[in-house]
N, C-alpha and C positions, 0 to 999 in steps of 0.2 A: 504494498500500500503506497509505503512513503515515500520508494524507488521510483514508483508512478508516479509518484507526485513528485519528486526530484527532477523524474526525467523530461513528465511537462515544464517545469518551471526551466529548466536549462535548455528544452525548444524554442517556450518561446524568446527569449534574452534571446539566445542564439538569431531567433528571425528577425530581429527587435536590429541587432546589434548589423545582420546581413543587410535590414534592407536601408539603414544612414549609410552603407557601404556603397550600393545602388544607387542612394539618388547623390554622394556625393561624386559617383563618378557620372552619371548624365548631366549633372550640373557643370563640371568640366569641360565634360564636351561639347555642351552648349554655347560656353562663354569662348568669345575671340582671344586669339592668343595676345594681343596688341594690349587687352584688358590686364595682363597679369605683369608686363615690363611694368606698365604707368602705370599702378600700383606696387611696383617693385615686388612682388613678390612672385620671386624665382620667375622657372617657364611654366608653359603650357602644360610641356611633355615631362615635364620634373612633377607637376600635380599629377598628370594621367599615367604617371608607372606608378607613382605612391598607388594612387587608390587603388589601382589595375590588380596593383600587387591582393591590395585590403581586398575588393572582390573575393579573388582567389580562394587567399585563407579563409574569411569567412565564409562562405560556401564550404569549403572542406570542410569549418568548422561545427559545422549540423551535425547533431547526431540523426544514425542511421537509422532507416535505409539510404537518406541521401548525400549526407556526407563520409567524413572519415572519425570513427571515433579515437577519444584519446590525443587532438589538439588544442584542448579547451584553453590552455594559458595561450594560445595562438592568439583567440577568437578577438578574449581581449584587447591584445598590442593592434589587432586589423581594426578593430575600432579607432585607433588614438590615429593615423593618420585621419583618415576621413571625420572625425569631430574637430581637428586641425582645419583642416578645407573649411569646415559647415558654418566654423564659430569664426573665424580668423577673415582668412583670403574669400571667402566666398562674397562677402560682405564688401572688402577693398573694392575688387575685382565688378563687384556690379554697376559699381558708381558709373565703369569706362568702358558700360558693355552698355547703357541702354541702347536702345531704337531710337527710329526715327519717333514711337508713339507713348515715347518714354519709360517700355520696359518696365519688369516684371519685378514688386517690391519684393517675392520670396521670392 
């Protein structure tokens, strides 16, 4: 009973982390490369590679049958670059990447 609750709790946390990583990856893809340079936040290629690696690790960390068991610690590590991108880089780059309609706030 407790093991089942723990499994579902861990699965939920892993899926939330994976969703954040995918959100960060899609957002990096949508932003123009010039916005990263203008905001002085490394390059788009750098963030694309870091967040793509986080997505792969996050996917592999989902409990079986979807992912691989035994990489629990790596799930926590994979959420960090996505969180840094979403909290620090994304707002800075968003100021320089608004479209002709003003872009989106989110």
